[in-house]
N, C-alpha and C positions, 0 to 999 in steps of 0.2 A: 454378572457380565464380565468378560473379558477385560483385564485392566488395561488400560491405555499405554502405548509405549513412552519413554520419556520423550521430552519436547524435541521437536527435531528442529534443529536452527542451523544456518548456515554457518559454517566455520570461518573463523578472522582468516584474513589474507588480504591479498592486493585487491583493491574495490575495482568496480565496475568505472572504468575509465581511469585506472592506475596510471600514475605519470611513466612515460617511457624514455629512455636515453635515444638521442638520434641515430639512424643506422650509421653504422662505423662502429660504434661502440655498442397461547391457549387459544383457541380459534375464533375469532370473532367473524362476522359476518363477512361472508367474500364479496370481494368488491370487483367492479368491471374494470380493465384497464381503460386508459383514458386513449390509448393510442399504441399503435405498434413502436413508434419512435424510428430512431436512424439506424438503419442495418448495414450489415457487411454485403460486400457482393455476391450475388444469389444466382442460381441455375433456375430458370421457371419451371413451375409445378413440382417444386420440390415435397417429398413427403412430410410427415406431421412429426413431432417429437418422438424420439424412441426407437424410429425406425432406421435401420444403417442408411448414410448417406454419403456420397463422395466427399472427399476432403482429407487433408492431412491433419493429423492431429497426434498428440501422446497417446499412449498405449497406457489403458488402465480405467479411464472412464468410458461407459457407455458403451459401444459396439464396435468391432473391428471395421475399420475405415479403408477406403479404397483410393490410393492416391488418385488425384486430379490434377489437371494442367495448373501449373503456378500461376500466380497473380501477382501483380506489384501495385498495391495500394500507396498512394502517396501520404507522407506525414500528416495526418490529421486534416487533409485535404479532399474536395468533393471529387467524385469520379464522374465517367461518362454515364449517362442512364443506360438503363438495361429494360427488356422486356419483361412487364410484370407477369408475376404466377399466383399463387393462392398462399394465404398467409393465414394459420392458426393462430390465435391470439394466445398471448401468453396471460397468466393468472387462472382465476377460477372464481365461478364456473366458466366455462368457454362456449362462445356464441357462433354460430355458423355464420360463414363469411361469403359474401358473393364473390363471383370471379373477377380475375383482374386485379389481384392483390397481390403483394408480394411474398414470396414463399416463407416457408415455417422458419422462426429463428433458429432453429437446431441445425439446419442446413450450413453445412460449414463450407468456408473457403480458404485458400491456402494461398496466404502471399508469398510472394518468391523472395527468398534470402537475398538482401543486398550484398554484393560482393566488396567485403571490406579487407584491409590491409592485415596481414597476419601481426595479432598483437605481439608487444614485445614481452619483456620480463614483467610479471605481476599481472599479465592477463587483460590488461584495460586498453583505452584508446590511447592516442598520442604519438604511438610507435609503430614502426613498420613501413615499407616502402610501399608507394603507391602502384597500381599495376602498369603494364607497359601498355603502350599506345595501342598495340596490335591485339593485346587482349581488352582493352578497353572497345574497341571498334567491334570485337566479337561479342562482348556483352551488351553493348548498345542495340546491335542488332537483333539479338535474342530478345531484349526487354521491348524492342517495337514489336515484333511478332506477338509477344504476350499482350502487350497493349492493344492491338488489333483486333485478337481472340478475347481477350478478358473483358467483363462486363464492369457495369459501374455500379454506383452505390444509390440506393432507392430510400427516400423517406416518405413513409407514409402518414399523412395528416388524419387523423379519424375525426370526424365532425361528431356533434352531440347527436345527430339524427341516423347514426351507424353508416354511412356513406362514407367513401373514403378517396382521396384525391391523392394521387402519387405525384410527387413533384422532385424533379431533378434538383440536388443543392448547386446551387449557383454562388455560392457565399465562398469567393478564392481571395477576398482582399486580404493585406498582410500588413502587419505593423512590424518594422525593422528598425525602431528607436533604439538606439543603443544607449548605454550607460552613461550616466552623469558623475564625472568624477569628482566633481566637487560637493555633491550632494545637493544640488541645487533645483533638479528638476524631479518631479513626482513624489516628495516625501510627503504631501498633505493629500494626496490622490484617494483614490478608490471610488469603486462604483458608488453613486448615490444612493443612500439608505444603509450603508454599511460604516460610513464615519471612516475620518482619517486615520493612518498608522499611529502608533506609538514610536516606533522605531525610527531613530532620526540617524542622519549621518553626521558622523563627529566632525571637528574641524581638521584632523588628521586622522583619515581611513586606513594609514598603516598600521598594522597591528603587530604585538609583540606576542612571545609566549609568556602565558601566565603561570601555566604548571605543566607536568607532564606526569603521571602516575604508572609507575612499570607495572605489569603484570604480577599478582601475587604468587606466592609458589603454591603449587597444588600437585595432587597425585593422579588425578585422572580428569576428565572431561568435566567444565564447570560450568553451568550456566550463571551468568552474570547481568541478564537482561534489569532493564530499569534504569532510568536517569531522570531526576527531578531537579528543578532550579527553584529555589525559593529568594527573597530579597535577601537572606543572609547566608545561604549554603549552596553548594551543588553536592547532590546526594546521589550516591552510586553504590550499590552493593559489590561484597568483595566475596571472599571465601567464608561462608556462614556468617556472614555478618552485613550489616547497611552500616556504611559511614559516612558523615556530613563534611565536607571540606569547605573551607574558606574559599569564597568564590572567585578572590583576587590573586591569592598566594597558593592556594591549595593545601594550606596546612589541614591538619586533622581539628576539627571543632568537637566530634563525638562521633563514637563507635558504639552501635548497638549489636552485641552477639545474638547470632540465630541457634536454635538445637539442631538444625541442619540448613542444607544448602536452598537458596531461592530456587524456585521451577517456575514462577509465573510473578510478573508484575504488573501493575494496570500502567496503561500508557498515557492515562488521562494526567494533565498537570493541575492539580487541585488547588483552590483557590483559599482552601482553609488549612494547608498544610496536613491534611489527612490523606494516606494514600493505602491502597490494597495491596497486598502481596500474597503469596501461596507459597509454602517451602515444606521441604522434607522433615519427616517427625524426628530424624536423629542423624547422628555421623555414621558415614558410608563406612562398610568395613569388607575387605576384600574376602573372598574374590568376587562377590558380586557387584559391590560399588556403585550399587543403587538403591534408591528408597523412592517408595511412591509418593506422588505429590499429593500430599491429605490435609496439611494445615495451611488455614485462611486466618489472617490477620490484617491489622490496620496499623500504620505505625505513624507517628506524632513526627513530622519533618522538622518541625521546630526545637521540639525538644529531645529527640533522638530516641523516642520510647515506643516500645510496642503496647498499643493502647489495649488490646484482646486479640486473642488467638483462640481457635477451636477446630474440631473435625468432626463430620459427621458419618453414621452409618445410615442405611436406607434399605427399604425393601428391595431395592434392585442390587445392591451389593452383598446382601446376607450379613455375616457377621464382620466382614472386612470394612475397613473405611474407605469412603467415597473418595475415588482421586479425580483430581482436576488437573486441566491441561492449559486452562488460561484464567486470566480475572481482569475484570474491569470496574468500573463504578461509573454511576450516574445520579446527581444528587445524592440524597442520604443511603441511597443503596449499594452495595457490594455484590455483585453477581460473578460466580465461577462456574465455568462449562469444561466438560469432557466427555468421554464415550460413557461413563457412567449416569450422566445426565447432568442437569445444572442445579444452583441452590445459589441461594441469596440470602444477606445479611444485613442487619442495619450498622451503618456507618460507624456511629458512635458507641452503641452498645454492645455490636455481634450477635442480637438476637437474630435467630432463625426466621426468615420470613417466607420459603418457601425451599424443599428439597426433592431429589429425585424420587419419584414414587411408580409403581408398577402401573400400567394402564392398556386397555384393550386394544388401543391402534397401535401400540408398539411405538410411542413417541418419545424421544428424548431431546432435550436442549444441547447441542453440542457445545454453545457458547454464545456470548453476548458482545454486542456493540455498545460502548456507554457513550458518555459526554452528556449532551443536552435533552437526549432523550434514550431509553433502554430498548434494545432490538435485538431478539432472539433469534438464530439459526437453529431450526428444529427439524429433526430427521424422524419419518415416522415408515413403518413397515419393514420388512425382512430386509436381507443382504440382495436380493434378487430383484426387489421392486420397492426399493427405497424411494421417498419422495421428500425434497427438501422445501421447506417452508420458512418465508421469513413473517415474524412475527413482530408487531410492535406492542411493549407490554407495559402495563402498569406498573412501575418500580416500587411500590409499597405492598403490591400482595402479588404481582405476576399474571394478573388478568391480561387475556390478550385482547388489544385494542382493534386489530385488524389481523388478518394471515393473508398471505399472497402466495401462491404455488409457483416455483420455478419449473423450467421445461422439464419433461421425463427425461433421465440420465443423467443430470447435474447430481455430482455426489458430495460437494460441499460448497461452501459459498461465505465470501467474507463481507463484513461492513465496514465500508471505506466512509461513511458518516452516516451519524444517526439522524441528523436534522440539519439539512435536508437528508431524507433518506437514500442513499445509494449503496447498492450491493454488487460485488463482483462475482462472476461464476463463471465456468468453464462449460459451454454449449457446444455440444457435438464433439468433443475433444478437438477443438481448434486452435486450444490456447499456446501459445508460445511457453518459451522461459517465463513469462510473468507470472502463469498459474493462472490467468483468467483470459476468457474471450470475450466477454460482454459486460457492460454495466448497464445496471437498471436502475432508472430514477423513478421513484415511486411518491406519490402525494401523501398528505396527512391522513388519509381515508385508506389508503393500500392499494390505489389504482394505478396502473403503470403510467407514467408520463411518457418517457421516452428511453428506448434501448440504445446505446452506444456500442458498436462494433470495435474490438481492440484485438482482432484475431491476430496470430502469430507473433512477431517479435517488430511490431510497429513501434513500442512506446518501451520506456525504461521500467515501467513501475511493475512492482512486485507484489504479489499476494501468497501466501503459503497455504495451500489447498488445503491442509488440516487445521488451521487456526482461524477463528472468525474475526479475530481484531489484530491483523498480522500486516494490513499492505502498508509499504512504503512508497516513497518518489510519487505522491498521487495525493492532491489537496482538492477539498471542495471548500468554495466559496464564492458569493457574487452570484448564487445560483449557476454557477459553472464548475465544471470539474476539470482540473489543470493537469497535463500529463507532459512527462519529457519525451520527447522524440527519441529513436533509436540513434546513435550515432553513425554518424556518414561522412564523407569525404568531405575535407575542409578547404579554404583557399591555399593553404603553405602545402608544400611539398610533403612533408611529414605532420601527421596529426589529423584528427579526426575533429569533430563539433556536434553541435545538435541544437534544439530549439525546444521551448516551452509553449504548447499551442493548449487550448480550452474548448469545452464542448458546452453549449447550451442544455441544463437538465431540464428545461420545459420543451425544448424541440427535438433535441439529440441531434441538433447540427452543429459542426464545426463554426465556430466564430474567427473573426478577425485576427483575434490576439496571436501575437507569436512573438517571442522574446528570444534574440539569438544570444547563444551562449559565447560567442565570439572565438575565432580561429585559435584550434587546440584546446579550448576548454570544453567540458561536458557538465550541463548545467541541470538540476532539479528541484522540484520544489519542496519546502521544508514544512510550512506551515502559514496560515492567514494571520495578517496584521491587521483588524480593522478590514478596509476593502481593500488593501494590498497585501500582495504576495511576498514571502521571504522566501529566497531561493539560495542555495550553495551551488558555487562552481568548483567542480574538481580539474586541479591544476594539470598542466602539461609539465616536462622534465624539467624544466627551467623557471618554473615560475612558482608560487605560492597559489594557494584558493581563495575563493572570494564569497563573500556573502551581499547580496543585492536586494535592495525592495523594488517591487515591480508595482508600478500605479495600476490600480484595478481598473479604471477608465481609459488611461490612454498606452497604458503597457511600457509606458519609459521606464528605464530603469535607473535606480540610484544606487552608487556603491556604498556599502555601510562598512566592509571590511576586506582589507586586503593583505592576505598572510606573508609571511616572509619566504624570498626565494632561496635561502640558505638550505643546500642539500639535507643536511641532517635535520633541520626543522620540516622541511617538506617530505621526508621519509616518515617522520613521527604523524603528521598530518594524514597521511595516504597508507598508513599500515593497517587500515581499518576496511573491512567489506563494506562498500557504500550501500549495498543491497539489504544490509542487515546491521549496521551500525546505528546508532542513536544520535542525532545532531540536533542539537538544543541551542538556539540563538536568543540571546535576551539581553537588554541593556548593554550594547556594545559588547559584550562576551559571547565566544562559541566555544561548545562543549561538544567534543565527539568521544563516544562511549562505546565500549565493546558490549556485546551481549552474549557472547560464548568464547570459552577459553578451550584450548584443545589441551591435552594432556604434557605436551611438549610442543614448543615453539621454535622454530629456525628463524634466527635474527632476531632482532631487538622489538618487542611487542609493548603495548600500553593497555593498560585498563581504561585510560581516558588521557586525552590532551586538551587542553585549553588555551585559547589565544583571545587578546583583550585590546581594544581601543580606549578603554574607559580609564585607565591608570597610566 
């Protein structure tokens, strides 16, 4: 097979929401989907999957699109109902449906781009002057026309007897509870059953810089993905090496040399200090300056040792080594995937559990989502008729537990969460900058619970279309998916803001959850902490970033950390792209790490920076 290209990572630079100066300066039995879920605004009697449909989209996936009248969905809130059409089911096999149902999921809609101020230096929110009053009137009139012509969002609730009942979503209540500055609100909350969070607000939430690690010298584009926090170290790859740093001071505890540059790293935070990586077999030599990502290994983060490493050849790669694009882990299994297919190894010994093989149906595992379960994204068929299939697999032997077909025309998919299973994909070329248009919530038998529309650029969440486990700024917990809205005008003259909202994974409906970032801040979720949500607030030009805990039950915010507003400190904190940087918060410390270093950098750049309220 054709060897895969090197990992395609976003370059470092000013993040999404960078601060601004103020103006003037294996297949199991097919399952029936349980219901169509929550969909985007649709045109009635839409064609099924795979046929050209109107709508805006990015080139490359599916079929050429014809632009349609733009629409303006609100940030995660329901819209006016629309006349029903017909809806082919997702999944496989498919059942005929009665008339009067929602149009096919592949039918795209194109949300109208909100008019934002032009970004200042760094390309993020917080800068740029607001639109003039005359311009606002013009835009408001245009929006009013679109809203009159536009259609609403329908949710189809399928009952066990096969009948459907279309109901317009009426859930528009919002929670606007602000953060608790003294940490007295929300710290013990969380949705019932998920338990209280472990992260508590310190007596003094004002942090200080723990350490700053400058970018190491290099001669070409260098992958440094991977950031892990143990009780004794912050661990970060460098140039042909992995280093453990003192979590409070940043002094070097150990350094593990590698034969070649790291090219893939597990995003899972291991409980036993064993983490999976993939790396190049040797040092890059000019003029090619590139090696295939062929070596798989496991690192002991406590001892700073490479426990084992190996490479594979297979019937799909001939005499060449199998090359991988990404790697993850689930339980005692390390799973790696790429264009050559997927393979798995025992975490402790490195014994091969499965590897790519030639098969009659032309199927290969593109990659895996790890964590509490192991999920494969499998591509079957040729270039012109490829089918993407989601499989939950037995991590011991790769046996599929169930299979679920995504709509025709979908070329890639990303695993947002393995349990509960949530998959992101671009349906009908309606994705915006986030790389996906829809979220699919599946149950433990592979049936569709709900489908959530995220067409256009309504949200800041990002999933790389060529990597299975790559999504950022999106978190699953409490049987909900948490998403940050796109930035929009705030209350102040200069600066934008946004919110974190959530959708119910059982119904696909938006919930009443809403956490406001606050004027001139932009907020996105990092991870779950029991039933609570840990989130980061990207700062404006004259303040430091913040870390907050959001109560899963009340959605009240508790400030855990406020970083210094000093300009030099703030510049180091925001020297990363928030779409690709690795944010790790634990035990009163925030670590922000790079994932890719360009051949040369303009201005001062960092491998990682750390803030602490613990010392």
